[in-house]
FIKOL-501108 format. One record per residue (C-alpha): residue number from 0; residue in one letter; chain; x, y, z. Coordinates in steps of 0.1 Angstrom, whole numbers, always signed. Example, Ala and Ser with C-alpha at 12.3 -4.5 7.8 and 13.67 -1.06 7.14 Angstrom:
FIKOL-501108
<site num="0" residuo="A" cadena="A" X="+123" Y="-45" Z="+78"/>
<site num="1" residuo="S" cadena="A" X="+137" Y="-11" Z="+71"/>
end
This chain:
FIKOL-501108
<site num="0" residuo="Q" cadena="A" X="+1249" Y="+863" Z="+968"/>
<site num="1" residuo="G" cadena="A" X="+1210" Y="+878" Z="+958"/>
<site num="2" residuo="V" cadena="A" X="+1199" Y="+865" Z="+989"/>
<site num="3" residuo="F" cadena="A" X="+1224" Y="+887" Z="+1008"/>
<site num="4" residuo="D" cadena="A" X="+1213" Y="+921" Z="+984"/>
<site num="5" residuo="L" cadena="A" X="+1176" Y="+911" Z="+988"/>
<site num="6" residuo="K" cadena="A" X="+1185" Y="+907" Z="+1027"/>
<site num="7" residuo="E" cadena="A" X="+1196" Y="+947" Z="+1028"/>
<site num="8" residuo="H" cadena="A" X="+1170" Y="+958" Z="+1008"/>
<site num="9" residuo="I" cadena="A" X="+1146" Y="+948" Z="+1032"/>
<site num="10" residuo="A" cadena="A" X="+1167" Y="+957" Z="+1060"/>
<site num="11" residuo="S" cadena="A" X="+1162" Y="+996" Z="+1042"/>
<site num="12" residuo="M" cadena="A" X="+1127" Y="+992" Z="+1039"/>
<site num="13" residuo="G" cadena="A" X="+1121" Y="+981" Z="+1071"/>
<site num="14" residuo="L" cadena="A" X="+1142" Y="+1009" Z="+1088"/>
<site num="15" residuo="G" cadena="A" X="+1119" Y="+1035" Z="+1062"/>
<site num="16" residuo="L" cadena="A" X="+1087" Y="+1016" Z="+1083"/>
<site num="17" residuo="L" cadena="A" X="+1100" Y="+1028" Z="+1117"/>
<site num="18" residuo="P" cadena="A" X="+1086" Y="+1063" Z="+1114"/>
<site num="19" residuo="I" cadena="A" X="+1054" Y="+1047" Z="+1104"/>
<site num="20" residuo="Y" cadena="A" X="+1057" Y="+1028" Z="+1132"/>
<site num="21" residuo="W" cadena="A" X="+1062" Y="+1049" Z="+1154"/>
<site num="22" residuo="Y" cadena="A" X="+1033" Y="+1074" Z="+1143"/>
<site num="23" residuo="F" cadena="A" X="+1004" Y="+1044" Z="+1147"/>
<site num="24" residuo="W" cadena="A" X="+1017" Y="+1036" Z="+1181"/>
<site num="25" residuo="K" cadena="A" X="+1020" Y="+1072" Z="+1192"/>
<site num="26" residuo="N" cadena="A" X="+983" Y="+1070" Z="+1191"/>
<site num="27" residuo="A" cadena="A" X="+976" Y="+1037" Z="+1203"/>
<site num="28" residuo="R" cadena="A" X="+942" Y="+1040" Z="+1219"/>
<site num="29" residuo="D" cadena="A" X="+928" Y="+1054" Z="+1188"/>
<site num="30" residuo="P" cadena="A" X="+907" Y="+1023" Z="+1176"/>
<site num="31" residuo="E" cadena="A" X="+911" Y="+1035" Z="+1139"/>
<site num="32" residuo="Y" cadena="A" X="+948" Y="+1024" Z="+1136"/>
<site num="33" residuo="D" cadena="A" X="+940" Y="+990" Z="+1156"/>
<site num="34" residuo="S" cadena="A" X="+943" Y="+971" Z="+1120"/>
<site num="35" residuo="P" cadena="A" X="+974" Y="+992" Z="+1101"/>
<site num="36" residuo="R" cadena="A" X="+989" Y="+989" Z="+1133"/>
<site num="37" residuo="R" cadena="A" X="+984" Y="+954" Z="+1138"/>
<site num="38" residuo="W" cadena="A" X="+993" Y="+950" Z="+1100"/>
<site num="39" residuo="L" cadena="A" X="+1026" Y="+968" Z="+1101"/>
<site num="40" residuo="T" cadena="A" X="+1038" Y="+952" Z="+1132"/>
<site num="41" residuo="V" cadena="A" X="+1035" Y="+915" Z="+1110"/>
<site num="42" residuo="V" cadena="A" X="+1054" Y="+931" Z="+1084"/>
<site num="43" residuo="L" cadena="A" X="+1080" Y="+943" Z="+1101"/>
<site num="44" residuo="A" cadena="A" X="+1087" Y="+906" Z="+1122"/>
<site num="45" residuo="A" cadena="A" X="+1086" Y="+892" Z="+1091"/>
<site num="46" residuo="M" cadena="A" X="+1114" Y="+914" Z="+1078"/>
<site num="47" residuo="V" cadena="A" X="+1132" Y="+906" Z="+1109"/>
<site num="48" residuo="W" cadena="A" X="+1130" Y="+873" Z="+1106"/>
<site num="49" residuo="Y" cadena="A" X="+1139" Y="+867" Z="+1073"/>
<site num="50" residuo="N" cadena="A" X="+1166" Y="+892" Z="+1073"/>
<site num="51" residuo="F" cadena="A" X="+1179" Y="+872" Z="+1113"/>
<site num="52" residuo="L" cadena="A" X="+1175" Y="+836" Z="+1090"/>
<site num="53" residuo="V" cadena="A" X="+1194" Y="+847" Z="+1060"/>
<site num="54" residuo="G" cadena="A" X="+1219" Y="+861" Z="+1079"/>
<site num="55" residuo="H" cadena="A" X="+1223" Y="+829" Z="+1099"/>
<site num="56" residuo="I" cadena="A" X="+1224" Y="+807" Z="+1062"/>
<site num="57" residuo="V" cadena="A" X="+1247" Y="+831" Z="+1046"/>
<site num="58" residuo="N" cadena="A" X="+1268" Y="+828" Z="+1073"/>
<site num="59" residuo="N" cadena="A" X="+1270" Y="+790" Z="+1074"/>
<site num="60" residuo="V" cadena="A" X="+1270" Y="+792" Z="+1033"/>
<site num="61" residuo="R" cadena="A" X="+1303" Y="+807" Z="+1037"/>
<site num="62" residuo="G" cadena="A" X="+1326" Y="+786" Z="+1058"/>
<site num="63" residuo="F" cadena="A" X="+1320" Y="+763" Z="+1034"/>
<site num="64" residuo="G" cadena="A" X="+1350" Y="+750" Z="+1015"/>
<site num="65" residuo="S" cadena="A" X="+1374" Y="+769" Z="+1036"/>
end
């Protein structure tokens, strides 16, 4: 139960990061933003993969015993 709640919080934080992500990629030719763009992309990708994996695991666990 707690892992699913954490998944929802991470998804909310990821949605909150999307405007920042858009801002850094809007200025993609500016070399000053290379490092923040790279790290923000890595963080968002990790959030998406975590949510994907936890969603599948929780969905499979809910089926046990029924």
